C-alpha positions in Angstrom: 135.1 110.4 -27.4 132.1 111.4 -25.3 128.9 112.7 -26.9 127.1 115.7 -25.4 123.6 115.5 -24.2 122.2 117.3 -27.2 123.7 114.7 -29.6 122.3 111.9 -27.5 118.8 113.3 -27.6 119.0 113.8 -31.4 120.0 110.2 -32.0 117.3 108.8 -29.7 114.6 110.8 -31.6 115.8 109.6 -35.0 115.7 106.0 -33.8 112.0 106.4 -32.6 111.0 108.0 -35.9 112.6 105.1 -37.9 110.7 102.5 -35.8 107.4 104.3 -36.2 107.8 104.4 -40.0 108.7 100.7 -40.2 105.6 99.8 -38.1 103.3 101.9 -40.4 104.6 100.2 -43.5 104.0 96.7 -42.1 100.4 97.7 -41.1 99.6 99.1 -44.5 100.8 95.9 -46.2 98.6 93.8 -43.9 95.5 95.9 -44.7 96.1 95.7 -48.4 96.5 92.0 -48.3 93.2 91.4 -46.4 91.3 93.7 -48.7 92.0 91.6 -51.8 89.2 89.0 -52.8 90.0 85.4 -51.9 91.1 83.3 -54.9 88.5 80.7 -56.1 89.4 77.1 -55.3 90.6 75.0 -58.1 88.1 72.7 -59.9 89.3 69.5 -58.2 89.0 71.2 -54.9 85.5 72.5 -55.7 84.4 69.0 -56.8 85.7 67.5 -53.6 84.0 70.1 -51.5 80.7 69.5 -53.3 81.1 65.7 -52.8 81.8 66.2 -49.2 78.7 68.3 -48.7 76.4 65.7 -50.4 75.5 67.8 -53.5 74.8 66.0 -56.8 74.8 67.2 -60.4 71.2 68.0 -61.6 69.7 65.6 -64.2 69.5 66.7 -67.8 65.9 67.1 -68.8 64.6 65.6 -72.1 64.6 68.0 -75.0 61.1 66.9 -76.2 62.3 66.9 -79.8 60.4 63.6 -80.5 60.9 59.9 -80.0 63.4 57.9 -82.0 62.0 56.2 -85.1 63.2 53.0 -86.8 63.2 52.1 -90.4 62.4 48.4 -91.2 61.6 46.4 -94.3 59.5 43.3 -94.9 57.0 41.5 -97.2 53.3 40.7 -97.0 52.0 37.1 -96.7 48.5 35.8 -96.7 46.8 35.2 -93.3 45.9 31.7 -94.5 47.4 29.8 -97.3 47.2 26.0 -97.8 47.6 23.2 -100.3 44.1 21.8 -100.8 44.0 18.0 -101.3 41.2 15.6 -102.0 39.9 13.4 -99.2 39.4 10.5 -101.6 41.5 8.8 -104.2 41.1 8.2 -107.9 41.8 9.8 -111.2 41.4 13.6 -111.4 38.4 14.1 -113.8 37.9 17.8 -113.6 40.0 20.7 -112.2 37.5 23.6 -112.3 39.7 26.5 -111.2 42.8 28.3 -112.5 45.4 30.6 -111.1 43.9 33.9 -110.0 40.4 32.6 -109.6 38.5 33.7 -106.5 36.4 31.1 -104.8 33.9 31.0 -101.9 33.8 28.5 -99.1 32.1 25.4 -100.4 32.6 26.1 -104.1 33.5 23.0 -106.1 37.1 23.2 -107.3 37.7 19.6 -108.6 36.0 16.3 -109.3 37.6 12.8 -109.1 36.3 9.9 -111.2 33.6 8.6 -108.9 32.6 5.5 -110.9 34.0 3.0 -108.5 32.7 4.9 -105.5 29.2 5.0 -107.0 29.3 1.2 -107.6 30.5 0.6 -104.0 27.6 2.7 -102.7 25.1 0.7 -104.7 26.6 -2.6 -103.4 26.4 -1.3 -99.8 22.8 -0.1 -100.3 21.9 -3.6 -101.5 23.5 -5.1 -98.5 21.5 -2.9 -96.3 18.3 -4.0 -98.0 19.3 -7.7 -97.5 20.0 -7.1 -93.9 16.7 -5.5 -93.3 14.9 -8.6 -94.8 16.9 -10.8 -92.5 16.0 -8.7 -89.5 12.4 -8.9 -90.3 12.5 -12.7 -90.6 14.5 -13.0 -87.3 12.0 -10.8 -85.5 9.1 -12.9 -86.6 10.8 -16.2 -85.7 11.8 -14.9 -82.3 8.2 -13.7 -81.6 6.8 -17.1 -82.5 9.3 -19.0 -80.4 8.6 -16.7 -77.5 4.9 -17.5 -77.7 5.5 -21.2 -77.8 7.9 -21.1 -74.9 5.3 -19.2 -72.9 2.8 -22.1 -73.5 5.5 -24.6 -72.7 5.4 -26.1 -76.1 9.2 -25.8 -76.7 12.3 -26.0 -74.7 14.0 -22.9 -73.5 17.1 -23.6 -75.6 15.1 -23.2 -78.8 14.0 -19.7 -77.6 17.6 -18.9 -76.9 18.6 -19.8 -80.4 15.8 -17.6 -81.8 17.0 -14.7 -79.6 20.6 -15.1 -80.9 19.4 -15.2 -84.5 17.4 -12.0 -84.0 20.3 -10.2 -82.3 22.7 -11.3 -85.1 20.3 -10.0 -87.8 20.2 -6.6 -86.1 24.0 -6.5 -85.8 24.3 -7.4 -89.5 21.9 -4.6 -90.4 24.0 -2.1 -88.4 27.2 -3.3 -90.2 25.6 -3.0 -93.6 24.4 0.6 -92.8 27.9 1.6 -91.7 29.4 0.2 -94.9 26.8 2.1 -96.9 27.7 5.3 -95.0 31.3 4.8 -95.8 30.6 4.2 -99.5 28.4 7.4 -99.5 31.3 9.4 -98.0 33.7 8.0 -100.5 31.5 9.2 -103.3 31.2 12.6 -101.6 35.0 12.7 -101.3 35.3 12.6 -105.1 34.1 16.2 -105.1 36.7 18.7 -103.7 35.4 22.0 -102.4 37.1 25.2 -101.2 37.7 25.2 -97.4 37.4 29.0 -97.2 37.1 32.1 -99.3 40.3 32.8 -101.2 42.2 33.1 -104.4 43.8 30.3 -106.3 47.6 30.8 -106.2 48.7 27.7 -108.1 47.5 24.5 -109.7 49.4 21.4 -108.6 47.7 18.7 -110.6 46.3 18.3 -114.1 43.3 16.4 -115.3 44.0 12.7 -115.9 46.5 12.4 -113.1 46.0 9.9 -110.3 45.2 11.3 -106.8 46.1 9.5 -103.6 45.4 10.0 -99.9 48.5 8.3 -98.6 50.5 10.4 -99.1 48.0 13.2 -99.9 48.0 14.7 -103.4 47.4 18.5 -103.2 45.4 19.8 -106.1 45.8 23.6 -105.7 47.3 26.3 -103.4 44.6 28.5 -102.0 45.2 31.8 -100.1 42.9 34.0 -98.0 44.0 37.6 -98.9 41.3 39.4 -96.9 43.9 39.9 -94.2 47.6 40.1 -94.8 50.5 39.7 -92.4 53.5 42.1 -92.9 56.5 40.3 -91.4 59.4 42.4 -90.3 62.9 41.2 -89.1 64.2 43.6 -86.5 67.6 43.8 -84.9 67.8 42.2 -81.4 68.6 45.6 -79.8 65.0 46.7 -80.4 63.6 43.7 -78.5 63.0 45.8 -75.4 61.7 48.8 -77.2 59.0 47.4 -79.6 55.6 46.6 -78.1 52.2 45.5 -79.4 50.3 48.7 -80.4 53.3 50.8 -81.4 52.4 53.0 -84.4 53.9 52.2 -87.8 53.7 53.8 -91.3 53.8 51.3 -94.1 54.9 52.4 -97.5 54.3 50.2 -100.5 56.3 52.0 -103.2 55.4 49.5 -105.9 51.7 50.4 -105.8 52.1 54.0 -104.5 50.1 53.3 -101.3 50.8 54.3 -97.7 49.0 52.9 -94.7 48.9 53.8 -91.0 48.8 50.7 -88.8 50.2 49.3 -85.6 52.2 46.4 -84.4 49.9 43.4 -83.9 52.3 40.7 -82.6 55.9 40.5 -81.5 57.7 37.1 -81.5 60.2 37.5 -78.6 62.7 34.9 -80.0 66.0 36.0 -81.4 67.3 33.9 -84.3 70.9 32.9 -83.5 72.1 33.2 -87.1 70.7 36.6 -87.9 70.4 38.1 -84.4 66.9 39.3 -85.4 63.4 38.7 -84.1 60.0 38.9 -85.9 57.4 41.7 -85.8 54.0 41.1 -87.4 51.6 43.7 -88.6 48.1 42.6 -89.6 46.7 44.6 -92.6 43.0 44.6 -93.5 42.8 43.9 -97.2 39.0 43.4 -97.7 39.2 45.8 -100.6 41.8 43.6 -102.3 44.2 46.5 -103.0 47.2 44.7 -101.6 48.7 41.4 -102.6 50.8 38.8 -100.8 54.5 39.2 -101.5 54.6 43.0 -101.7 57.8 44.7 -100.4 57.2 47.4 -97.8 59.2 50.0 -96.0 58.1 50.6 -92.5 58.6 53.5 -90.1 58.2 52.4 -86.5 57.7 54.7 -83.6 57.9 53.0 -80.2 55.4 54.4 -77.7 56.5 56.8 -75.0 56.3 54.6 -71.9 56.2 56.0 -68.4 58.4 54.5 -65.7 55.3 53.2 -63.9 54.2 51.4 -67.1 57.6 49.7 -67.4 57.5 48.8 -63.7 54.1 47.2 -64.1 55.3 45.3 -67.2 58.3 44.0 -65.2 56.1 43.0 -62.3 53.6 41.2 -64.5 56.5 39.3 -66.2 57.9 38.3 -62.8 54.5 37.0 -61.6 54.3 34.7 -64.6 
């Protein structure tokens, strides 16, 4: 069946309108799609992008809330403590001090029986006197023989004998004087004196006991308490943190006393059995308020060290 021209034109117009509408819809969809914001990349993608561009995470700044403190415990010991023994031997005649007595350097603390030493000194002094007489006689004889030899009245051998006798007499005098000095020292050693200022901690001998020098027989234990050492045992992980000069607060609960001090010495040796090292704090005790053996609780605050200080410390250690 043939279509007329009017029908053909109508169909052509409808087809053109349909194509136009379809193109408009596609264009609108494209504009809407481009107007939407782009979706943010996922976290892994963002991290990868940042890494690729060379960016790094900013460092976290310190809060400034204060440095870390450490709680340690320890006990005090005397700066000097020794067992005082006599330099001589004999029976202990007098022990003049008791536990708790304070003594000064040079104070007499004990006396040994010096009867034998005194007799030996007298004997040595007599030997010195005899030697001096022999020296005088030998000098006179040598002088006389020298004069005779000068005049040719005697042979040279006789003068030589006189010279030998004179020299021997002088040597005998020197030997007698040395023996007298030893006897005098032995008598002096019967008196025992304090080697330094301190307090008597313990008596180790009683009057009437025999005292020897080989082996030595200590008489007392003497302690110098004007300076005390507070010894602390710290865990090995603090070895790189604690330094000389770090501030500490020492609390003696037993006597209700608190002291501000600082670290005096650090022994950088870790004990294998306990995994600890020793920290020593010197405490001035001229007033005598503290005593050896006191238990103390210590709060230690390591100093805030700058990186430059740490680098200098490492450099100095490497140079050594």
